[in-house]
KOLKOL-46517 format. One line per field, with one value per residue (C-alpha): x, y, z. Coordinates in Angstrom, 3 decimals, always signed. Layout:
% KOLKOL-46517
east	c(X	...)
north	c(Y	...)
up	c(Z	...)
***
This chain:
% KOLKOL-46517
east	c(-14.694	-10.900	-9.521	-6.674	-5.504	-2.423	-0.803	-1.513	+0.011	+3.178	+3.476	+3.039	+6.131	+8.226	+7.623	+8.833	+11.484	+11.722	+10.570	+8.688	+11.346	+14.398	+17.010	+17.304	+19.761	+18.280	+21.463	+23.218	+26.363	+26.982	+30.399	+33.660	+32.415	+29.254	+31.353	+33.761	+30.899	+28.873	+31.852	+35.479	+36.708	+33.557	+31.707	+34.388	+32.974	+29.693	+31.470	+33.482	+30.408	+28.488	+31.446	+31.520	+27.720	+25.773	+22.488	+23.826	+23.134	+19.553	+20.788	+23.331	+21.874	+18.479	+18.523	+15.630	+13.310	+14.580	+12.872	+14.056	+11.373	+12.967	+11.726	+12.898	+9.824	+8.666	+5.048	+4.174	+0.520	-1.597	+1.459	+3.175	+6.870	+8.048	+11.446	+13.093	+13.628	+10.021	+8.863	+10.877	+8.046	+5.917	+8.667	+9.207	+5.459	+5.653	+8.235	+5.852	+3.116	+5.403	+6.535	+3.160	+1.143	+3.660	+6.854	+8.967	+11.927	+12.463	+15.129	+13.739	+16.051	+15.317	+17.325	+18.090	+18.011	+15.683	+17.709	+16.014	+19.231	+21.178	+18.359	+18.345	+22.099	+21.813	+19.013	+20.713	+23.873	+21.897	+20.784	+23.233	+21.569	+17.884	+15.466	+13.035	+12.569	+9.393	+9.509	+7.399	+6.192	+8.219	+6.439	+5.147	+6.203	+9.710	+8.367	+7.283	+10.692	+12.500	+10.416	+10.536	+14.330	+14.933	+12.631	+14.664	+18.045	+17.581	+17.087	+14.800	+11.192	+10.731	+7.294	+6.141	+3.337	+1.802	+1.030	+0.201	-1.143	-4.097	-4.578	-4.748	-7.142	-9.469	-9.257	-10.607	-13.469	-14.147	-14.334	-16.934	-18.830	-19.313	-20.699	-23.095	-24.281	-24.353	-21.936	-18.881	-15.462	-15.098	-18.309	-17.472	-17.111	-14.580	-13.807	-10.438	-9.565	-5.904	-3.272	-0.431	+1.211	-1.882	-4.348	-2.269	-1.360	-4.996	-6.036	-3.339	-4.337	-8.017	-7.023	-5.188	-8.403	-10.380	-11.461	-11.331	-8.734	-10.949	-13.524	-11.172	-11.583	-8.673	-8.514	-5.499	-5.408	-5.986	-9.002	-9.716	-6.634	-7.222	-5.136	-5.779	-3.941	-0.667	+0.678	+4.251	+3.843	+3.667	+2.046	-0.845	-1.089	-1.624	-5.154	-5.851	-9.330	-9.677	-11.170	-12.196	-15.504	-16.016	-15.861	-15.853	-19.603	-20.074	-18.009	-19.530	-22.899	-23.654	-20.355	-20.269	-17.234	-15.616	-12.050	-10.772	-7.138	-7.033	-8.551	-11.694	-15.071	-14.616	-17.762	-21.257	-24.456	-25.717	-22.719	-23.449	-27.098	-26.012	-24.022	-25.270	-28.234	-25.922	-22.564	-19.253	-17.519	-13.995	-13.237	-9.816	-8.422	-6.648	-7.806	-11.062	-12.568	-13.774	-17.297	-18.231	-19.783	-22.962	-23.359	-22.779	-25.322	-27.789	-27.433	-27.832	-28.479	-27.640	-24.059	-21.107	-18.965	-15.377	-12.827	-9.414	-11.008	-11.543	-14.735	-16.836	-17.475	-15.197	-11.906	-9.259	-6.150	-2.788	-1.986	-4.340	-1.839	+1.859	+2.839	+1.197	+2.408	+5.988	+5.569	+4.493	+7.196	+9.988	+8.943	+9.221	+12.337	+10.541	+12.776	+9.981	+6.401	+4.640	+1.128	-0.085	+0.928	-0.901	-4.013	-3.885	-3.706	-6.765	-8.808	-7.964	-9.243	-12.365	-13.056	-12.349	-15.010	-17.625	-16.676	-18.517	-16.767	-15.782	-17.301	-13.923	-13.371	-16.832	-16.094	-12.945	-15.102	-18.017	-20.580	-22.811	-22.063	-20.343	-22.019	-20.947	-22.820	-22.726	-21.229	-18.765	-17.012	-13.484	-12.246	-11.503	-7.771	-7.498	-8.950	-6.251	-7.416	-5.862	-2.490	-3.438	-5.602	-3.528	-0.012	-0.655	-2.315	+0.699	+3.179	+1.180	+1.069	+4.821	+5.387	+2.939	+4.621	+8.142	+9.618	+9.961	+13.447	+12.230	+8.888	+6.708	+5.449	+2.685	+0.642	-1.713	+1.222	+2.543	-0.782	-0.547	+3.115	+2.213	-0.407	+1.978	+4.835	+2.918	+1.315	+4.763	+6.116	+3.294	+3.793	+7.470	+6.672	+3.920	+6.158	+8.962	+6.708	+5.220	+8.734	+9.016	+5.964)
north	c(-20.319	-20.674	-19.948	-22.430	-25.359	-25.483	-27.831	-25.459	-22.516	-24.463	-25.760	-22.224	-21.168	-24.274	-24.971	-24.593	-22.381	-21.877	-18.539	-15.786	-13.516	-13.702	-11.064	-10.735	-8.507	-6.076	-5.476	-8.033	-9.815	-12.151	-11.157	-9.490	-5.973	-6.489	-7.829	-4.926	-2.412	-4.218	-4.525	-3.635	-1.336	+0.300	+0.594	+2.985	+5.677	+5.557	+5.500	+8.599	+10.422	+9.696	+10.673	+14.039	+14.469	+12.167	+12.913	+10.915	+7.751	+8.076	+7.793	+5.023	+2.766	+1.373	+3.041	+5.422	+2.485	+0.222	-0.105	-2.053	-3.996	-4.130	-6.316	-8.033	-10.275	-9.133	-8.440	-10.404	-9.900	-12.616	-14.576	-12.365	-12.484	-15.287	-13.782	-12.582	-15.973	-17.154	-13.693	-13.726	-15.197	-12.180	-9.757	-11.528	-11.230	-7.476	-7.418	-9.233	-6.682	-3.677	-5.012	-6.257	-3.163	-0.346	-1.748	-0.993	-3.281	-4.631	-6.317	-7.811	-7.194	-9.517	-8.468	-10.557	-7.415	-6.448	-3.436	-0.309	+1.722	-0.951	-1.463	+2.279	+2.247	-0.685	+0.892	+4.295	+2.652	+1.248	+4.635	+4.604	+1.416	+2.311	+4.972	+4.240	+2.181	+0.197	-0.874	-3.954	-6.096	-4.380	-4.403	-1.402	+0.796	+0.394	+0.805	+4.386	+5.433	+3.642	+5.307	+8.750	+8.601	+7.293	+9.928	+12.649	+11.226	+9.870	+11.771	+9.178	+8.148	+5.943	+4.409	+1.835	+0.142	-1.604	+1.854	+4.005	+1.555	+0.576	+4.206	+5.483	+2.815	+2.884	+6.680	+6.680	+4.476	+6.757	+9.836	+8.196	+6.656	+10.126	+11.360	+8.425	+8.768	+12.575	+13.001	+15.174	+13.796	+16.217	+14.902	+11.185	+9.032	+6.341	+3.214	+1.640	-1.847	-2.649	-0.144	-1.456	+0.084	+0.103	+1.187	+4.151	+5.163	+4.988	+7.146	+9.708	+9.749	+10.219	+13.241	+14.602	+14.132	+16.154	+13.792	+15.281	+13.256	+13.564	+11.483	+8.523	+5.785	+3.349	-0.099	-2.314	-5.791	-4.304	-2.182	+1.448	+3.643	+6.466	+8.802	+6.760	+3.848	+5.051	+2.553	+3.788	+4.087	+7.700	+6.741	+5.029	+7.640	+10.368	+8.944	+8.448	+9.470	+11.569	+8.685	+5.044	+4.867	+1.137	-1.922	-2.158	-2.783	+0.364	+2.584	+1.202	+2.710	+5.553	+5.152	+6.161	+4.089	+0.865	+0.192	-3.276	-4.300	-6.948	-10.441	-12.286	-12.375	-9.286	-7.545	-8.928	-8.181	-6.357	-4.010	-3.197	-2.531	-0.112	+2.021	+4.879	+3.949	+3.841	+2.747	+2.277	-0.984	-1.692	-5.068	-5.960	-8.677	-11.237	-13.692	-13.578	-10.164	-8.924	-9.563	-11.318	-9.450	-11.515	-10.925	-7.187	-6.899	-9.041	-6.776	-3.605	-3.824	-0.111	-0.522	+0.145	-2.925	-3.426	-6.157	-7.238	-10.110	-10.325	-12.371	-9.504	-5.885	-2.988	-4.833	-2.743	-4.034	-2.284	-3.151	-0.291	+2.049	+1.324	+0.536	+3.682	+5.922	+4.829	+5.078	+8.707	+9.501	+7.905	+9.486	+13.034	+12.294	+12.955	+13.186	+11.867	+10.635	+13.328	+13.700	+15.663	+12.824	+10.251	+12.425	+12.891	+9.111	+8.587	+11.303	+9.973	+6.524	+8.062	+9.943	+6.930	+4.938	+7.345	+6.726	+4.199	+0.826	-0.829	-4.220	-5.974	-5.049	-6.268	-9.511	-10.040	-10.082	-12.013	-9.201	-7.476	-3.988	-1.971	+1.248	+3.821	+3.110	+1.193	-1.927	-0.033	+2.837	+2.051	+0.789	-2.883	-3.666	-5.056	-1.895	-0.900	+2.726	+3.171	+3.444	+6.646	+8.191	+7.599	+7.795	+11.128	+12.515	+11.548	+13.002	+16.231	+16.537	+15.987	+18.822	+21.136	+20.571	+21.162	+17.699	+16.792	+17.083	+16.146	+17.874	+16.585	+19.353	+17.487	+15.277	+14.200	+12.839	+11.235	+9.466	+7.955	+7.016	+5.172	+3.117	+2.232	+1.446	-1.000	-2.654	-3.246	-4.494	-6.993	-8.241	-8.928	-10.569	-12.778	-14.020	-14.707	-16.593	-18.609	-19.673	-21.627	-23.766)
up	c(-1.174	-1.586	-5.048	-4.584	-2.484	-0.277	-2.786	-5.673	-3.792	-3.005	-6.560	-7.944	-6.010	-6.802	-10.486	-13.188	-11.565	-7.812	-6.434	-8.266	-9.761	-11.981	-12.840	-16.608	-18.524	-21.001	-23.041	-25.263	-24.157	-27.068	-28.410	-27.446	-28.148	-26.093	-23.229	-23.349	-23.216	-20.564	-18.271	-18.810	-20.227	-21.663	-18.370	-17.147	-19.424	-17.485	-14.135	-15.002	-16.290	-13.068	-10.899	-12.678	-12.603	-10.214	-12.004	-14.964	-12.937	-14.148	-17.737	-17.435	-14.711	-13.734	-10.317	-10.978	-11.661	-8.884	-5.498	-2.460	-0.608	+2.844	+5.687	+8.844	+8.945	+12.375	+11.389	+8.263	+7.419	+8.983	+10.122	+12.701	+13.591	+11.307	+10.511	+7.300	+5.673	+6.052	+4.994	+1.756	-0.391	+0.552	-0.431	-3.747	-4.234	-3.728	-6.491	-8.827	-8.104	-8.598	-11.960	-13.174	-12.367	-12.944	-14.544	-11.462	-10.805	-7.293	-5.228	-2.049	+0.928	+3.852	+6.890	+9.964	+12.074	+14.923	+16.073	+14.642	+14.663	+12.799	+10.308	+9.651	+9.024	+6.620	+4.583	+4.460	+3.130	+0.186	-1.138	-4.096	-5.355	-5.206	-6.396	-3.534	-0.376	+0.366	+4.010	+4.602	+7.501	+10.231	+13.572	+15.470	+17.138	+15.676	+12.147	+12.869	+14.148	+11.320	+8.618	+10.234	+10.525	+7.016	+5.511	+7.230	+6.355	+2.814	-0.422	-2.045	-1.313	+1.770	+2.289	+4.851	+2.964	+5.990	+7.314	+4.361	+1.792	+3.938	+4.940	+1.357	+0.075	+3.077	+3.037	-0.516	+0.633	+3.593	+1.364	-0.844	+2.065	+3.510	+0.209	-0.086	+3.516	+3.432	+6.319	+6.880	+7.757	+10.672	+12.269	+12.130	+15.230	+14.336	+16.345	+15.531	+16.753	+16.249	+17.355	+15.231	+12.186	+9.968	+12.660	+13.771	+10.220	+9.082	+12.029	+11.268	+7.611	+8.423	+10.509	+7.461	+5.476	+8.031	+10.847	+14.345	+16.334	+19.426	+17.579	+17.052	+19.665	+19.437	+21.017	+21.543	+23.094	+26.548	+25.647	+24.880	+24.897	+27.377	+29.520	+32.645	+31.011	+29.489	+26.983	+26.887	+23.127	+22.005	+18.706	+20.488	+23.221	+20.612	+20.284	+23.983	+25.104	+28.262	+30.231	+29.985	+28.113	+28.500	+26.303	+22.524	+22.619	+24.716	+22.435	+19.228	+20.152	+17.766	+15.883	+12.234	+11.269	+12.431	+11.300	+12.150	+11.818	+14.482	+14.549	+13.517	+15.283	+17.475	+16.262	+16.754	+14.871	+17.966	+17.835	+14.200	+15.040	+17.771	+15.317	+13.115	+10.935	+7.874	+9.308	+7.522	+8.449	+7.221	+8.804	+7.489	+9.733	+7.545	+6.364	+8.357	+9.198	+12.569	+11.303	+8.085	+5.193	+5.431	+9.174	+8.839	+6.029	+7.917	+10.951	+8.871	+5.112	+4.807	+6.002	+3.721	+4.270	+3.169	+3.882	+2.661	+0.763	-2.982	-2.725	-1.302	-2.376	-1.426	-1.158	+0.585	-1.174	-0.919	-4.532	-5.439	-3.809	-3.449	-7.080	-8.430	-5.606	-6.257	-10.049	-9.784	-7.237	-9.273	-12.554	-11.198	-9.153	-5.863	-2.812	-0.590	-0.539	+1.466	+2.875	-0.134	-2.450	-0.317	-0.123	-3.899	-4.293	-2.082	-3.777	-7.238	-6.252	-4.774	-8.001	-10.207	-8.337	-9.689	-13.320	-15.515	-15.261	-18.571	-19.358	-19.364	-15.715	-14.756	-16.590	-14.504	-11.387	-12.855	-12.507	-15.036	-13.786	-11.069	-10.045	-7.478	-4.249	-0.979	-2.607	-4.799	-3.010	-4.197	-7.576	-7.995	-7.544	-11.094	-12.673	-15.150	-15.089	-11.627	-13.368	-15.133	-12.437	-9.339	-10.765	-12.448	-9.312	-7.206	-9.694	-9.872	-6.066	-5.868	-8.322	-6.566	-3.187	-4.475	-3.929	-7.627	-9.115	-12.619	-13.218	-16.043	-18.314	-20.146	-17.811	-20.592	-22.596	-19.412	-18.933	-22.421	-21.886	-18.684	-20.460	-23.285	-20.922	-18.766	-21.794	-23.313	-19.988	-19.553	-23.105	-22.346	-19.000	-20.405	-23.200	-20.735	-18.320	-21.182	-22.220	-18.962	-19.651)
***
């Protein structure tokens, strides 16, 4: 059942002020002295200090808490190649989520640019402005090359959320699913349908977690990827099977895991019944999954079923990942977001799912309780405890892998500071939003 109508969604974006974000100064500018400090001549003191010591930018500007959400609108979730202007509402939305969940400021950068080399040049040139780059809704395979290049050539975190957000959250679910079903990651047979940014990134991440790449069977729109059918895409071909093993229905037989990032109604009840006796099904096509929750459960009540939807258990939602990953990275001055940091994020979510869930979180979702098991393998996206668990885990991994320029000595104090910071930020935001009513 839809939570809103088309008219309500449009009105939300139009009234009482158009769009979803506003830039607000945080220093006074009410008199001559304020003006002279905010701009000329007082600002020159900060400029000279930063010129002498670039690290002072973190003291005198908001750069260290500012992320660019960069997109060219070529692969907007559920909508496809709609371009940067039509994609702008999504990018503004990412800014709302960054700020709401972790008090990170965002400028959305919507580029009319389909040339990967030019896009790379543009983003690189913005490094003095931002503390991190969140690439968003850029189509594959260009997105892989763009991220790889920017990570090598920039000294700040670069993270393509379409790839890694889904990978981290579903990876957490996979870790817990294996524990519940008493299986090992290295023994899993995984069928992946959808060889775009998310499908390939999830597969790569599962390999990092311990899955044997030979046991990943990846399908694109033309069928199973195998060495007899080169795709011309090195990222896809990395998962090519030795030979053609047949249709999706053929390959699904005996599979432990189905990962869907494609389109609705691709998986039948018969396919689910042909899988392992306790299969894991992450059907994440948007807005309608490859098989519905009810059909999957009807086919096999023992299945662990997850979707991208909020109205069914085990929602794989990127908001459980990207704000906290960036928060941890920014707070320790990380020069990159590496594999160890992403793995730490996934494992922290997996561990949090085993903790008792407070009543207020259950109330948000209209349930009496949430207990670790087949219908609760990952924390709910609105679980406020993710802030402390995941952010601290990411920061710790950054320090342990040597990419943190500003290590945090007391992680327990940091955990408390995070909670206080976001609470204060939400109080300010709520009061500001209320002032528009």
